C-alpha positions as CSV (number, residue, x, y, z in Angstrom):
1,M,0.1,0.0,-0.2
2,A,1.3,3.4,-1.1
3,V,1.7,6.3,1.6
4,A,1.8,9.0,-0.4
5,A,0.9,10.3,-4.5
6,L,3.2,12.1,-6.5
7,G,1.9,15.8,-6.4
8,A,4.3,17.5,-8.0
9,V,8.0,17.7,-9.1
10,V,9.3,20.8,-8.3
11,L,12.4,22.6,-9.9
12,D,14.1,25.5,-8.5
13,C,14.9,28.2,-11.0
14,P,15.6,31.7,-11.2
15,D,12.2,32.6,-12.8
16,P,9.5,30.5,-12.6
17,A,7.1,32.2,-14.6
18,A,9.7,31.8,-17.7
19,L,10.5,28.5,-16.9
20,A,7.0,27.0,-16.5
21,G,6.2,29.1,-20.1
22,F,9.3,26.9,-21.6
23,Y,7.9,23.6,-20.4
24,A,4.2,24.6,-21.1
25,G,5.9,25.1,-25.3
26,V,7.5,21.5,-25.1
27,L,4.8,19.2,-23.0
28,G,1.3,22.0,-23.1
29,G,-0.6,22.2,-20.1
30,T,-1.9,25.3,-18.7
31,V,0.1,27.9,-16.6
32,E,-1.1,28.7,-13.1
33,G,-0.1,30.9,-10.2
34,E,2.7,33.9,-10.6
35,G,5.7,35.2,-8.2
36,D,8.0,33.1,-6.6
37,W,5.6,29.6,-7.3
38,V,4.1,28.9,-10.8
39,D,2.3,25.2,-11.2
40,L,2.4,23.7,-14.9
41,K,-0.9,21.3,-14.7
42,T,-0.4,18.8,-17.5
43,A,-3.2,15.9,-18.9
44,G,-2.8,12.7,-17.7
45,G,0.4,13.3,-15.5
46,P,1.9,14.8,-12.3
47,S,2.0,18.7,-12.4
48,L,5.5,20.6,-12.6
49,A,6.2,22.9,-10.2
50,F,8.8,25.9,-10.2
51,Q,9.5,27.5,-7.5
52,A,12.0,30.8,-7.3
53,A,15.7,30.5,-5.5
54,P,17.5,32.9,-5.0
55,G,21.1,32.6,-6.1
56,F,20.3,29.2,-8.3
57,V,22.9,27.5,-9.6
58,P,22.3,25.2,-12.7
59,P,23.5,21.5,-12.8
60,K,26.6,20.9,-14.2
61,W,26.5,17.9,-17.2
62,P,28.4,16.0,-17.4
63,A,30.4,16.5,-14.5
64,P,31.6,13.2,-12.4
65,D,32.3,15.7,-9.7
66,A,29.1,17.4,-9.3
67,S,25.6,16.3,-9.4
68,Q,22.8,17.0,-11.9
69,Q,20.7,16.8,-8.9
70,F,17.7,15.2,-11.4
71,H,16.2,15.3,-15.0
72,L,13.1,14.9,-16.9
73,D,12.9,11.9,-19.7
74,L,10.6,13.2,-22.4
75,T,9.0,10.5,-24.4
76,V,8.6,12.2,-28.2
77,P,7.5,10.4,-31.3
78,D,10.1,11.9,-33.8
79,L,13.6,13.3,-32.5
80,D,13.8,15.4,-34.9
81,A,10.9,17.4,-34.9
82,A,11.0,17.2,-31.2
83,E,14.6,19.2,-31.1
84,K,13.6,21.2,-33.8
85,E,10.9,22.8,-31.2
86,V,12.3,22.3,-27.6
87,L,15.7,24.5,-29.4
88,A,13.3,27.5,-30.1
89,L,11.8,27.3,-27.5
90,G,14.9,28.1,-25.5
91,A,16.4,24.5,-24.9
92,K,20.5,24.0,-25.2
93,P,22.1,21.2,-26.8
94,L,24.0,19.1,-24.1
95,D,24.8,15.9,-25.8
96,A,22.7,15.6,-28.5
97,G,25.6,14.9,-31.6
98,D,24.6,10.9,-31.8
99,R,21.9,10.3,-34.0
100,S,22.0,7.0,-34.1
101,R,20.6,6.3,-30.4
102,T,17.0,6.8,-29.0
103,F,18.0,9.9,-26.7
104,R,19.4,13.2,-27.0
105,V,20.4,15.6,-24.2
106,Y,19.5,19.6,-23.7
107,A,19.6,21.6,-21.0
108,D,16.0,23.5,-20.3
109,P,16.3,27.7,-19.7
110,A,17.7,27.6,-16.3
111,G,20.3,25.0,-16.9
112,H,18.5,21.7,-16.3
113,P,19.4,18.7,-18.2
114,F,16.0,16.7,-19.9
115,C,16.4,14.1,-22.4
116,L,13.9,13.8,-25.1
117,C,13.7,9.8,-26.0
118,A,12.3,8.2,-28.4
119,C,12.0,5.0,-26.5
């Protein structure tokens, strides 16, 4: 028996509204709230929440001496089409050069790593 249910995944960031807008462009959904806490409600999945973090330092990827903290795996039907979209929304490629793999790694505008996966 589960003790709890997942309510949201929360990302620290310098600008919650901007990062929620980025992920709304990637995942769809509706952005709710303003200021230091903003939620992205998506259909069929847990919410993503964005919390203002003064002095935010983005994770380093890859860095054997520093943790990436966490990352999101986002399943897509077409890696090339999805890559085009996330780059237009402001993502930065971290490890996307090997076109033979079923995943590519990017950073969101605040520097959190995420993968597009055709798995």
